C-alpha positions in Angstrom: 7.6 18.0 6.8 6.4 17.4 3.2 4.0 14.6 2.2 7.0 13.0 0.4 9.1 13.1 3.6 6.2 11.7 5.7 5.7 8.9 3.1 9.4 8.0 3.2 9.3 8.0 7.0 6.2 5.8 7.0 8.0 3.3 4.7 10.9 3.1 7.2 8.4 2.8 10.1 6.6 0.0 8.3 9.7 -2.3 8.6 9.7 -1.8 12.4 6.0 -2.3 13.4 5.5 -3.8 16.9 3.7 -6.8 15.4 3.2 -8.3 11.9 -0.1 -7.1 10.4 -2.6 -9.7 9.2 -2.7 -10.6 5.5 -5.6 -8.2 4.6 -3.7 -5.3 6.2 -0.5 -6.3 4.4 -2.4 -6.2 1.1 -3.8 -2.8 2.0 -0.2 -1.5 2.8 1.1 -3.0 -0.5 -1.8 -1.5 -2.5 -1.5 2.0 -1.0 2.3 1.9 -1.5 1.9 0.9 -5.2 -0.8 3.5 -5.8 1.2 6.2 -4.1 4.4 5.4 -5.9 3.2 4.3 -9.3 -0.4 5.5 -9.8 -3.2 3.3 -11.2 -2.5 -0.4 -11.7 -1.2 -1.4 -15.1 -0.7 -4.7 -16.9 -2.7 -7.9 -17.0 -4.1 -9.6 -13.9 -2.0 -12.6 -13.0 -3.2 -16.0 -13.9 -5.3 -18.4 -11.7 -2.2 -20.3 -10.5 -0.6 -17.1 -9.0 -3.0 -16.5 -6.0 -0.7 -14.1 -4.2 -0.1 -12.1 -7.4 -3.8 -11.9 -8.1 -4.6 -10.8 -4.5 -2.0 -8.0 -4.8 -3.2 -7.0 -8.2 -6.8 -6.9 -7.0 -6.0 -4.9 -3.9 -4.1 -2.3 -6.0 -6.8 -2.2 -8.7 -9.4 -1.4 -6.0 -7.6 1.9 -5.5 -7.8 3.0 -9.1 -8.7 6.6 -9.5 -7.2 7.7 -6.1 -4.5 10.3 -6.6 -1.0 9.5 -5.6 -1.1 12.1 -2.8 -4.4 10.6 -1.4 -2.7 7.2 -1.4 0.4 8.5 0.3 -1.7 10.1 3.1 -3.7 6.9 3.6 -0.5 4.9 3.7 1.0 7.3 6.3 -2.2 7.2 8.4 -2.3 3.3 8.3 1.3 2.9 9.3 0.8 5.5 12.1 -2.3 3.5 13.3 -0.3 0.2 13.2 2.6 1.7 15.2 0.1 2.1 18.1 
């Protein structure tokens, strides 16, 4: 199975995890997905009043420089770990 196929399967699996991950893990899942699918973060950091948007932006920005393939593999590994 190719990395793309494994990534697609992990996306599907992420919707059926045995329990909801904590917020920090959800941010990591979000950031790895965005890095894998879109590459490095772009655009301005959301303003002070958008706390969720800022947290998501910061989590994604922390992955800057990782290749999309690296992010895909980390995403796959994290989802596998959460599946138990």
